[in-house]
C-alpha angles and dihedrals in degrees: 000000000000091000120104123244095250103032132165092269092054093046093050091050091048091056094049110048110165123221090024095156117087117240120251097222110015122177087224138009124192130182127199128189131190110227090202098058107008094242114154135193125187118191127193117194139185116193129203127236089278089053094250123137108269100165133015139183129185142186112202120192097169144116119274093273089052091047092046091052091048087050093052092044094050094047090062111022101093109104095017121131122225088252090055091049092049089051091051091049094049094045090052091049091049091046093049091048090050095243090125133028098225130046095229129251100317107114119258101357087127081078086084093060092109090053091060097092089047103076093175089065093054099083092054091051093049097050101089093045092049094046095049093044090056097041093052092049089047092050091045092052088053097230093144127232097341112164110215119191133186149129123282115250 
Protein backbone atom coordinates (compact mmCIF):
# COMPACT_ATOMS: atom_id res chain seq x y z
CA UNK A 1 0.00 0.00 0.00
CA UNK A 2 2.51 2.55 -1.10
CA UNK A 3 -0.11 4.70 -2.86
CA UNK A 4 -1.40 7.79 -1.12
CA UNK A 5 -5.05 8.10 -0.14
CA UNK A 6 -5.83 10.85 -2.68
CA UNK A 7 -3.74 9.78 -5.65
CA UNK A 8 -3.87 10.78 -9.30
CA UNK A 9 -6.15 7.86 -10.25
CA UNK A 10 -8.66 8.82 -7.56
CA UNK A 11 -8.64 12.46 -8.65
CA UNK A 12 -9.06 11.54 -12.34
CA UNK A 13 -12.04 9.32 -11.57
CA UNK A 14 -13.57 11.98 -9.34
CA UNK A 15 -13.46 14.42 -12.24
CA UNK A 16 -15.17 12.07 -14.70
CA UNK A 17 -18.31 10.57 -13.17
CA UNK A 18 -20.44 8.83 -15.84
CA UNK A 19 -24.25 9.05 -15.86
CA UNK A 20 -24.15 12.27 -13.86
CA UNK A 21 -27.55 13.51 -15.03
CA UNK A 22 -30.62 12.44 -13.06
CA UNK A 23 -33.25 10.45 -14.96
CA UNK A 24 -36.61 12.08 -15.73
CA UNK A 25 -38.77 9.04 -14.97
CA UNK A 26 -36.80 6.45 -12.97
CA UNK A 27 -38.33 3.23 -11.74
CA UNK A 28 -36.51 3.79 -8.45
CA UNK A 29 -34.49 6.50 -6.74
CA UNK A 30 -32.33 5.92 -3.69
CA UNK A 31 -30.25 8.41 -1.73
CA UNK A 32 -27.53 7.57 0.74
CA UNK A 33 -25.69 9.99 3.01
CA UNK A 34 -22.63 9.53 5.16
CA UNK A 35 -23.24 10.90 8.66
CA UNK A 36 -19.49 11.23 9.19
CA UNK A 37 -18.69 13.67 6.40
CA UNK A 38 -22.06 14.63 4.92
CA UNK A 39 -21.31 13.14 1.50
CA UNK A 40 -24.46 12.24 -0.42
CA UNK A 41 -25.20 10.14 -3.50
CA UNK A 42 -28.59 9.85 -5.21
CA UNK A 43 -29.07 7.15 -7.83
CA UNK A 44 -31.96 6.78 -10.31
CA UNK A 45 -32.38 3.51 -12.19
CA UNK A 46 -34.45 1.89 -14.88
CA UNK A 47 -34.20 -1.87 -15.23
CA UNK A 48 -34.93 -4.05 -18.23
CA UNK A 49 -37.30 -7.04 -18.42
CA UNK A 50 -34.70 -9.26 -16.74
CA UNK A 51 -34.27 -6.81 -13.86
CA UNK A 52 -30.82 -5.67 -14.99
CA UNK A 53 -29.85 -2.00 -14.92
CA UNK A 54 -30.67 -0.49 -18.31
CA UNK A 55 -30.27 3.20 -17.44
CA UNK A 56 -28.82 5.08 -14.51
CA UNK A 57 -28.49 8.65 -13.41
CA UNK A 58 -26.62 9.85 -10.37
CA UNK A 59 -26.08 13.00 -8.41
CA UNK A 60 -22.89 12.90 -6.37
CA UNK A 61 -22.09 15.40 -3.64
CA UNK A 62 -19.12 13.74 -2.02
CA UNK A 63 -15.40 13.94 -1.37
CA UNK A 64 -12.94 12.75 -4.01
CA UNK A 65 -13.11 9.17 -2.68
CA UNK A 66 -16.91 9.11 -2.90
CA UNK A 67 -16.77 10.65 -6.35
CA UNK A 68 -14.19 8.10 -7.53
CA UNK A 69 -16.34 5.27 -6.19
CA UNK A 70 -19.40 6.66 -8.02
CA UNK A 71 -17.29 6.90 -11.17
CA UNK A 72 -16.22 3.24 -10.94
CA UNK A 73 -19.76 2.14 -10.16
CA UNK A 74 -21.19 4.13 -13.07
CA UNK A 75 -18.60 2.84 -15.53
CA UNK A 76 -19.65 -0.80 -15.07
CA UNK A 77 -23.24 -0.81 -13.78
CA UNK A 78 -25.22 -1.18 -17.01
CA UNK A 79 -26.40 -4.77 -17.41
CA UNK A 80 -25.89 -5.71 -13.76
CA UNK A 81 -28.60 -7.45 -11.73
CA UNK A 82 -29.59 -6.46 -8.20
CA UNK A 83 -27.81 -9.60 -6.92
CA UNK A 84 -24.60 -8.67 -8.73
CA UNK A 85 -24.79 -5.14 -7.35
CA UNK A 86 -25.40 -6.38 -3.81
CA UNK A 87 -22.42 -8.72 -4.23
CA UNK A 88 -20.18 -5.86 -5.38
CA UNK A 89 -21.37 -3.70 -2.45
CA UNK A 90 -20.70 -6.46 0.05
CA UNK A 91 -17.30 -7.34 -1.43
CA UNK A 92 -16.21 -3.71 -1.30
CA UNK A 93 -17.36 -3.37 2.31
CA UNK A 94 -15.50 -6.54 3.32
CA UNK A 95 -12.37 -5.34 1.51
CA UNK A 96 -12.44 -1.94 3.21
CA UNK A 97 -12.92 -3.60 6.63
CA UNK A 98 -9.94 -5.85 5.97
CA UNK A 99 -12.03 -9.02 6.09
CA UNK A 100 -10.79 -10.05 2.62
CA UNK A 101 -7.69 -9.19 0.62
CA UNK A 102 -9.38 -8.44 -2.71
CA UNK A 103 -12.42 -6.26 -3.43
CA UNK A 104 -14.15 -8.83 -5.62
CA UNK A 105 -14.77 -8.82 -9.36
CA UNK A 106 -15.81 -5.19 -9.90
CA UNK A 107 -13.06 -3.51 -11.94
CA UNK A 108 -10.53 -1.27 -10.21
CA UNK A 109 -11.94 -1.30 -6.65
CA UNK A 110 -8.46 -2.23 -5.41
CA UNK A 111 -7.80 1.46 -5.97
CA UNK A 112 -9.31 1.99 -2.51
CA UNK A 113 -6.64 -0.13 -0.78
CA UNK A 114 -4.93 2.94 0.72
CA UNK A 115 -8.27 3.90 2.35
CA UNK A 116 -8.57 0.65 4.31
CA UNK A 117 -6.89 1.98 7.47
CA UNK A 118 -9.00 5.17 7.30
CA UNK A 119 -12.35 3.93 8.63
CA UNK A 120 -13.88 7.40 8.54
CA UNK A 121 -13.51 7.35 4.72
CA UNK A 122 -15.32 4.03 4.21
CA UNK A 123 -18.90 5.40 4.33
CA UNK A 124 -18.23 7.86 1.51
CA UNK A 125 -16.63 5.15 -0.63
CA UNK A 126 -19.63 2.87 -0.05
CA UNK A 127 -22.38 5.38 -0.90
CA UNK A 128 -22.72 4.79 -4.65
CA UNK A 129 -22.65 1.01 -4.31
CA UNK A 130 -25.19 1.04 -1.49
CA UNK A 131 -27.51 3.36 -3.41
CA UNK A 132 -27.36 1.50 -6.73
CA UNK A 133 -27.88 -1.92 -5.11
CA UNK A 134 -30.94 -0.65 -3.27
CA UNK A 135 -32.31 1.20 -6.32
CA UNK A 136 -31.92 -1.79 -8.63
CA UNK A 137 -33.70 -4.04 -6.15
CA UNK A 138 -36.48 -1.48 -5.69
CA UNK A 139 -36.92 -1.12 -9.46
CA UNK A 140 -36.92 -4.88 -9.98
CA UNK A 141 -39.61 -5.31 -7.33
CA UNK A 142 -41.75 -2.81 -9.24
CA UNK A 143 -42.57 -0.53 -6.35
CA UNK A 144 -42.42 2.61 -8.47
CA UNK A 145 -40.38 5.68 -7.72
CA UNK A 146 -39.91 5.14 -4.00
CA UNK A 147 -37.21 7.29 -2.49
CA UNK A 148 -35.24 5.55 0.22
CA UNK A 149 -32.87 7.53 2.38
CA UNK A 150 -30.47 6.42 5.02
CA UNK A 151 -26.99 6.59 6.34
CA UNK A 152 -24.09 4.62 4.95
CA UNK A 153 -22.84 1.80 7.11
